[in-house]
C-alpha positions as CSV (number, residue, x, y, z in Angstrom):
1,M,24.6,-49.5,19.2
2,V,25.6,-49.5,15.6
3,A,22.2,-51.0,14.6
4,T,20.3,-48.4,16.7
5,R,22.1,-45.5,15.1
6,S,21.6,-46.9,11.7
7,F,17.9,-47.4,12.3
8,G,17.5,-43.9,13.7
9,S,19.3,-42.3,10.8
10,S,17.2,-44.3,8.3
11,L,14.0,-43.2,10.1
12,R,15.0,-39.5,10.0
13,L,15.7,-39.8,6.3
14,L,12.3,-41.5,5.7
15,V,10.4,-38.8,7.7
16,L,12.3,-36.1,5.8
17,A,11.4,-37.7,2.4
18,V,7.7,-38.0,3.4
19,L,7.6,-34.3,4.5
20,I,9.2,-33.2,1.2
21,C,7.2,-35.4,-1.1
22,V,3.8,-35.4,0.6
23,S,3.4,-31.9,2.1
24,G,6.0,-30.0,0.2
25,T,6.5,-27.9,3.4
26,L,10.3,-28.2,3.5
27,A,10.8,-28.0,-0.2
28,A,8.6,-25.0,-0.7
29,A,9.6,-22.9,2.4
30,P,9.4,-19.2,1.6
31,R,12.7,-17.5,0.8
32,Y,13.2,-13.9,2.1
33,A,16.0,-11.5,1.2
34,S,16.6,-7.9,2.1
35,L,17.7,-6.1,-1.1
36,Y,18.6,-2.7,0.4
37,S,18.7,-1.0,3.8
38,F,18.3,2.8,3.8
39,Q,20.9,4.7,5.8
40,G,18.9,7.8,6.5
41,G,21.1,10.3,4.7
42,S,21.1,11.3,1.1
43,D,19.8,7.8,0.1
44,G,16.5,8.4,1.9
45,A,14.7,7.1,5.0
46,N,11.4,5.4,5.8
47,P,9.9,4.0,2.5
48,I,6.1,4.1,2.9
49,S,5.0,3.8,-0.7
50,F,4.4,0.9,-3.0
51,L,7.1,-0.2,-5.3
52,I,6.7,-0.1,-9.1
53,A,8.8,-2.0,-11.7
54,D,9.8,-1.1,-15.2
55,K,10.3,-3.6,-18.1
56,A,14.0,-4.0,-17.2
57,G,13.1,-5.2,-13.7
58,N,14.2,-2.0,-11.9
59,L,12.2,-1.1,-8.8
60,Y,11.1,2.5,-8.1
61,G,9.7,3.9,-4.9
62,T,9.7,6.9,-2.5
63,T,11.0,7.5,1.0
64,Y,9.1,9.7,3.4
65,A,12.2,11.4,4.7
66,G,15.9,11.6,4.1
67,G,17.6,13.0,1.0
68,T,19.4,16.3,0.6
69,G,16.6,18.7,1.3
70,T,17.3,20.9,4.4
71,F,13.8,22.5,4.6
72,C,12.7,19.4,6.7
73,Q,14.4,18.1,9.7
74,G,15.9,14.7,8.6
75,G,15.3,15.4,4.9
76,C,12.1,16.0,2.8
77,G,12.1,12.6,1.1
78,T,13.3,11.0,-2.2
79,V,12.3,9.1,-5.3
80,F,14.7,6.2,-5.7
81,R,15.5,3.4,-8.2
82,L,16.9,-0.1,-7.3
83,R,18.7,-1.9,-10.1
84,P,19.0,-5.7,-9.9
85,P,22.5,-7.2,-9.9
86,T,24.2,-8.0,-13.1
87,R,25.3,-11.4,-11.8
88,E,23.6,-13.9,-9.5
89,G,24.4,-13.2,-5.9
90,G,25.4,-9.6,-6.6
91,Q,24.1,-6.5,-4.8
92,W,21.1,-4.3,-5.9
93,T,22.2,-0.7,-6.6
94,E,20.2,2.2,-5.2
95,T,20.1,5.5,-7.1
96,V,18.2,8.6,-5.9
97,L,16.4,10.0,-8.9
98,Y,15.1,13.1,-7.0
99,S,15.5,14.6,-3.6
100,F,12.7,16.9,-2.5
101,A,13.7,20.4,-1.3
102,G,10.5,21.2,0.5
103,N,9.3,24.3,-1.3
104,P,8.2,24.8,-4.0
105,D,8.6,21.2,-5.1
106,G,6.8,19.6,-2.1
107,Y,7.9,17.5,0.7
108,Y,7.1,14.1,2.4
109,P,6.0,12.0,-0.6
110,S,2.7,10.3,-0.2
111,S,2.1,6.6,0.5
112,G,0.4,4.5,-2.1
113,H,1.2,3.9,-5.7
114,L,3.4,5.8,-8.2
115,V,2.4,5.4,-11.9
116,F,4.3,5.3,-15.2
117,D,3.1,6.9,-18.4
118,S,3.7,5.3,-21.8
119,S,7.0,7.2,-22.1
120,G,8.4,5.9,-18.8
121,N,7.8,9.1,-16.8
122,L,6.8,8.8,-13.1
123,Y,3.9,10.5,-11.4
124,G,3.3,10.9,-7.6
125,A,2.2,13.2,-4.9
126,T,3.7,15.0,-1.9
127,Q,1.6,15.4,1.2
128,F,2.9,19.0,1.9
129,G,4.7,21.8,0.3
130,G,4.2,23.5,-3.0
131,S,3.7,27.1,-4.0
132,A,0.1,27.6,-2.9
133,G,-0.8,29.0,0.5
134,F,0.9,27.2,3.4
135,G,1.9,24.3,1.2
136,N,-0.9,21.8,1.0
137,G,0.7,19.2,-1.2
138,T,1.5,18.7,-4.9
139,I,1.2,16.3,-7.8
140,Y,4.5,15.9,-9.6
141,R,6.0,14.3,-12.6
142,L,9.6,13.0,-12.9
143,S,10.6,13.0,-16.5
144,R,13.0,10.3,-17.7
145,P,16.4,11.5,-18.9
146,T,17.1,11.7,-22.6
147,K,20.6,10.2,-22.1
148,P,21.5,7.0,-20.2
149,D,22.1,7.7,-16.5
150,G,21.2,11.4,-17.0
151,A,19.3,13.4,-14.4
152,W,15.5,13.0,-14.0
153,T,13.6,16.3,-14.1
154,E,10.8,17.1,-11.6
155,T,7.9,19.2,-12.6
156,V,5.0,20.2,-10.3
157,L,1.8,19.6,-12.2
158,Y,-0.6,21.0,-9.5
159,N,-0.4,22.7,-6.2
160,F,-3.4,22.1,-3.8
161,T,-4.8,25.2,-2.2
162,D,-6.7,23.5,0.7
163,G,-9.9,25.1,-0.7
164,N,-12.6,23.3,-2.8
165,D,-9.8,21.3,-4.4
166,G,-8.7,19.9,-1.0
167,G,-5.3,19.5,0.6
168,V,-2.8,16.9,1.7
169,P,-2.9,14.3,-1.0
170,A,-1.7,11.5,1.3
171,N,-2.3,8.5,-1.0
172,G,-1.2,7.3,-4.4
173,L,-2.4,7.9,-7.9
174,V,-4.0,5.9,-10.8
175,M,-3.9,6.8,-14.5
176,D,-6.5,6.1,-17.2
177,P,-5.6,5.4,-20.8
178,A,-6.1,9.1,-21.8
179,G,-3.4,10.1,-19.2
180,N,-5.8,11.6,-16.6
181,L,-4.6,11.1,-13.0
182,Y,-7.0,10.3,-10.1
183,G,-6.4,10.5,-6.4
184,T,-7.6,11.7,-3.1
185,T,-6.9,14.4,-0.5
186,N,-7.3,14.3,3.3
187,D,-8.3,17.8,4.0
188,S,-11.0,20.5,3.1
189,G,-13.1,20.4,-0.1
190,A,-16.5,21.9,-0.7
191,Y,-17.4,21.6,3.1
192,G,-14.6,23.9,4.2
193,Q,-13.6,23.3,7.8
194,N,-16.0,20.4,8.0
195,G,-14.5,18.8,4.9
196,A,-12.6,15.5,5.1
197,G,-10.9,15.6,1.7
198,T,-11.7,15.2,-2.0
199,L,-11.6,12.8,-4.9
200,F,-10.0,14.6,-7.8
201,E,-9.1,14.2,-11.5
202,L,-6.0,15.9,-13.0
203,S,-6.1,16.2,-16.8
204,P,-3.1,16.8,-19.0
205,P,-3.0,20.0,-21.2
206,T,-4.3,20.0,-24.7
207,E,-1.2,21.9,-25.9
208,P,2.4,21.0,-25.1
209,G,3.7,23.0,-22.2
210,G,0.2,24.0,-21.0
211,A,-1.2,23.7,-17.5
212,W,-2.8,20.6,-16.1
213,T,-6.5,21.0,-15.1
214,E,-7.8,19.9,-11.7
215,N,-11.4,18.8,-11.4
216,T,-12.8,17.9,-7.9
217,L,-15.1,15.0,-8.6
218,F,-16.4,14.6,-5.0
219,S,-16.0,16.2,-1.6
220,F,-16.2,14.2,1.6
221,E,-17.8,15.5,4.8
222,Q,-16.4,14.9,8.3
223,I,-18.0,12.2,10.4
224,K,-20.7,11.4,7.9
225,D,-19.7,7.9,6.7
226,G,-16.3,8.2,8.5
227,N,-13.4,10.4,7.7
228,E,-10.6,10.7,5.1
229,P,-10.7,8.6,1.9
230,N,-8.0,6.1,1.1
231,E,-6.5,5.3,-2.3
232,V,-8.8,4.7,-5.3
233,T,-8.9,2.0,-8.0
234,L,-10.0,2.5,-11.6
235,D,-12.0,-0.1,-13.5
236,A,-12.2,-0.7,-17.3
237,E,-15.3,1.5,-17.6
238,G,-13.7,4.4,-15.9
239,N,-15.5,4.1,-12.5
240,L,-13.6,4.7,-9.3
241,Y,-13.7,2.5,-6.2
242,G,-12.3,3.2,-2.8
243,T,-12.8,3.2,1.0
244,R,-13.1,5.8,3.6
245,S,-11.6,5.4,7.1
246,A,-13.6,5.5,10.4
247,D,-14.1,8.3,12.9
248,N,-12.1,6.4,15.6
249,I,-13.7,8.4,18.4
250,L,-17.3,7.9,17.5
251,C,-17.0,4.3,16.1
252,T,-17.0,1.9,19.1
253,P,-18.3,-1.6,19.6
254,N,-21.2,-0.1,21.5
255,N,-21.8,2.6,18.9
256,P,-21.3,0.9,15.5
257,R,-21.6,4.1,13.4
258,H,-19.3,6.2,11.3
259,C,-16.9,3.2,11.1
260,G,-16.0,3.7,7.4
261,T,-17.4,2.9,4.0
262,A,-16.6,1.3,0.7
263,F,-17.8,3.4,-2.2
264,E,-18.1,3.6,-6.0
265,L,-17.9,6.9,-8.0
266,K,-19.6,6.0,-11.2
267,H,-18.8,7.9,-14.4
268,E,-21.8,8.6,-16.6
269,G,-21.2,11.0,-19.4
270,D,-19.9,14.2,-18.0
271,T,-21.2,13.5,-14.4
272,W,-20.0,11.4,-11.5
273,H,-22.4,9.7,-9.1
274,M,-21.4,8.5,-5.6
275,R,-22.8,5.2,-4.3
276,I,-22.0,3.7,-0.9
277,L,-21.4,-0.1,-1.4
278,H,-21.0,-1.0,2.3
279,R,-21.1,0.8,5.6
280,F,-18.8,-0.9,8.2
281,T,-20.3,-1.3,11.7
282,G,-17.3,-2.0,13.9
283,A,-17.9,-4.9,16.1
284,S,-19.8,-7.0,13.6
285,D,-17.9,-6.6,10.4
286,G,-14.8,-4.5,11.0
287,S,-14.0,-0.8,11.0
288,S,-11.5,1.7,9.7
289,P,-10.9,0.3,6.2
290,S,-7.3,1.1,5.6
291,S,-6.6,0.1,2.0
292,G,-7.7,0.6,-1.5
293,L,-9.8,-2.0,-3.2
294,I,-8.9,-4.6,-5.8
295,S,-11.2,-6.6,-8.0
296,D,-11.2,-10.2,-9.1
297,N,-12.4,-11.5,-12.5
298,K,-16.0,-11.8,-11.2
299,G,-16.2,-8.2,-10.0
300,N,-15.8,-8.9,-6.3
301,L,-13.8,-6.3,-4.4
302,Y,-11.2,-7.0,-1.7
303,G,-9.6,-4.8,1.0
304,T,-8.5,-4.6,4.6
305,T,-9.6,-3.0,7.8
306,V,-7.5,-2.2,10.9
307,G,-10.5,-2.0,13.3
308,Y,-12.4,-4.3,15.5
309,G,-13.2,-7.1,13.1
310,G,-15.6,-9.8,14.4
311,N,-15.0,-9.0,18.0
312,T,-13.1,-6.5,20.2
313,N,-10.0,-8.8,20.5
314,T,-9.2,-8.9,16.8
315,T,-7.0,-6.4,15.1
316,G,-8.0,-6.1,11.5
317,M,-9.3,-8.3,8.8
318,V,-9.3,-9.0,5.0
319,F,-12.8,-8.7,3.5
320,E,-14.6,-9.4,0.3
321,L,-17.5,-7.3,-1.2
322,T,-19.8,-9.2,-3.6
323,P,-22.0,-7.2,-6.0
324,P,-25.7,-7.9,-6.0
325,G,-27.7,-9.4,-8.8
326,D,-29.9,-6.3,-8.8
327,A,-27.9,-3.0,-9.0
328,T,-30.3,-1.4,-6.6
329,E,-29.5,-3.9,-3.8
330,P,-26.6,-3.6,-1.3
331,W,-23.3,-5.4,-1.8
332,T,-22.6,-8.4,0.5
333,E,-19.5,-8.3,2.8
334,T,-17.7,-11.5,3.7
335,Q,-14.9,-11.7,6.3
336,I,-12.1,-13.6,4.6
337,Y,-9.7,-13.6,7.6
338,L,-9.7,-12.1,11.0
339,F,-6.3,-11.4,12.5
340,T,-5.8,-12.4,16.1
341,G,-3.1,-9.9,16.8
342,G,-0.5,-12.6,17.6
343,T,1.9,-14.5,15.4
344,D,-0.5,-14.2,12.5
345,G,-0.1,-10.4,12.4
346,S,-2.2,-7.4,13.1
347,A,-3.1,-4.0,11.6
348,P,-3.1,-4.9,7.8
349,L,-2.8,-1.3,6.5
350,S,-2.4,-2.0,2.9
351,D,-3.9,-3.3,-0.4
352,V,-3.9,-7.0,-1.1
353,I,-2.8,-8.7,-4.4
354,F,-3.7,-12.0,-6.1
355,D,-1.7,-14.6,-7.9
356,E,-3.0,-16.8,-10.8
357,A,-4.2,-19.5,-8.3
358,G,-6.4,-17.0,-6.4
359,N,-4.1,-16.7,-3.4
360,I,-4.0,-13.3,-1.6
361,Y,-0.8,-11.7,-0.4
362,S,-0.1,-8.6,1.7
363,T,1.5,-7.4,4.9
364,T,0.6,-6.4,8.5
365,F,2.2,-3.5,10.3
366,Y,2.2,-5.1,13.7
367,G,2.0,-8.7,15.1
368,G,4.3,-11.6,14.4
369,D,7.2,-11.8,16.8
370,M,5.5,-10.3,19.9
371,S,8.9,-9.7,21.6
372,C,9.6,-7.1,18.9
373,A,8.6,-3.4,19.4
374,V,7.8,-3.7,23.1
375,G,5.1,-6.4,22.6
376,F,3.4,-5.0,19.5
377,G,5.2,-7.1,17.0
378,C,7.0,-5.7,13.9
379,G,4.7,-7.2,11.2
380,V,4.5,-10.1,8.9
381,V,4.1,-11.0,5.2
382,F,1.1,-13.3,4.8
383,K,-0.6,-15.4,2.2
384,L,-4.3,-16.4,2.2
385,A,-5.2,-19.5,0.3
386,P,-8.8,-19.8,-1.0
387,P,-11.1,-22.5,0.4
388,V,-11.0,-25.9,-1.4
389,Q,-14.8,-26.1,-1.1
390,Q,-17.2,-23.2,-1.4
391,G,-18.3,-21.9,2.0
392,S,-15.2,-23.2,3.9
393,S,-12.5,-20.9,5.3
394,W,-9.5,-19.3,3.8
395,T,-6.1,-20.5,5.2
396,E,-3.5,-18.0,6.4
397,S,0.2,-18.7,6.1
398,V,2.9,-16.4,7.5
399,L,5.6,-16.1,4.8
400,H,7.9,-14.0,6.9
401,T,8.0,-12.5,10.4
402,F,9.9,-9.3,10.9
403,G,12.0,-9.0,14.0
404,E,14.8,-7.0,15.6
405,G,17.4,-8.0,12.9
406,S,18.5,-6.3,9.6
407,D,15.4,-7.6,7.7
408,G,13.3,-4.5,8.5
409,Q,10.3,-3.7,10.6
410,N,6.7,-2.5,10.2
411,P,5.8,-2.8,6.5
412,F,3.5,0.2,5.8
413,T,2.5,-0.9,2.3
414,G,1.7,-4.1,0.6
415,L,3.5,-6.1,-2.1
416,I,4.0,-6.0,-5.9
417,R,4.1,-9.1,-8.0
418,I,5.9,-9.5,-11.3
419,K,5.2,-12.7,-13.2
420,G,8.0,-15.2,-12.9
421,R,9.8,-13.2,-10.2
422,P,9.5,-12.8,-6.4
423,L,7.2,-10.5,-4.5
424,Y,8.7,-7.2,-3.6
425,G,7.9,-4.8,-0.7
426,T,9.2,-2.3,1.7
427,T,9.4,-1.8,5.5
428,A,9.1,1.6,7.0
429,D,11.6,0.9,9.8
430,G,14.3,-1.4,10.7
431,G,17.3,-2.5,8.6
432,G,20.0,-1.7,11.1
433,S,20.9,1.9,10.4
434,A,21.5,3.9,13.5
435,A,20.6,7.2,11.7
436,C,16.9,6.6,12.4
437,N,15.3,5.6,15.7
438,G,14.4,2.0,15.0
439,G,16.2,1.9,11.6
440,C,15.5,3.7,8.3
441,G,13.7,0.9,6.4
442,T,14.4,-1.7,3.8
443,V,13.4,-3.0,0.4
444,F,12.9,-6.8,0.4
445,E,11.9,-9.7,-1.8
446,I,10.2,-12.9,-0.9
447,V,9.6,-16.1,-2.9
448,P,6.3,-17.6,-1.5
């Protein structure tokens, strides 16, 4: 008996050593930690925007609801900061930098990206509120305090009128080197009631204290090429890239039309020219692109869809768009990964990011633990490793599966990556607070 136990113990140690040394699976298991759980009161609730980090490692983001504003039931949303602990193993500290009142400062901050300027001021959008008309959204600036731990100051830079300028800026912003802001709206534009939003530029004043100037660069029309635009990306030449979601009534596997587009808005002198890079067709290549686009060093674009993918059983995909050799030719779409809707995740709503090795990271809103959320799943954090040989498949790894615990549920946005540090993200729900139905959301980190 002693010899048997000794042999069995030695065998287990040998197997463990082989797994660690050869595959690295056990040694390199992803490490997940919840940094903060929102309580749904003055601290905010339901973070649906990307995080952004400053040079000191502080994280900034917005919550859709919560805060001290009484105009909205459950609060009008917040802008918050999370400070890392001063010692290893300590707690992150949340501070609400601004709590939206509803009017005239706006309410329900948009999803997508906040941006910093060179002075450390923050810029973002609210989907509703403001001083124009019925409150069709705002672009705001939060100015950094002049004294340590002083109050941040909110200034509304522009109020959307729901006219030719559009309304409901539901996505994030990008900023060019000159300080101009670019973004999209979901409603109206030059087509009036048939409009499906705009792509706009907001330029800073030429004199201190002057008004910012809005310029509608393009107006989208309903149904034609889909519906509302998602967030845009700016390249080094000042061109804008983005996607437009599908008309989910008209786009079906049997009618692969109006299933969304990827587009370029090219800047040439004082004019802008729209070019459709790819039209999604539903059952054959995906539908309802849900994210902005990112570029690799070869000029290829990457994004996600939440639609049908390669067949009616899939629930979203990650795609690549490759530019043609001849600028007049169409771009080539490649399906990088088709989600099955099971433990691998489903409904990738957000942008993807790269690391130096070319791996792709992001989140899915559903899928994962299929016992969570009445069988829909509460989402996953995933990694896609590029093929070893050209033409072979990318490999998906689930880094974390969200469940019914305190780790959060349903990540609405993707991840941010800071060199030498973990990946950071948010979940819209979960986290354990009883103040919100299903929890008020979390901020998390994960080491892949």
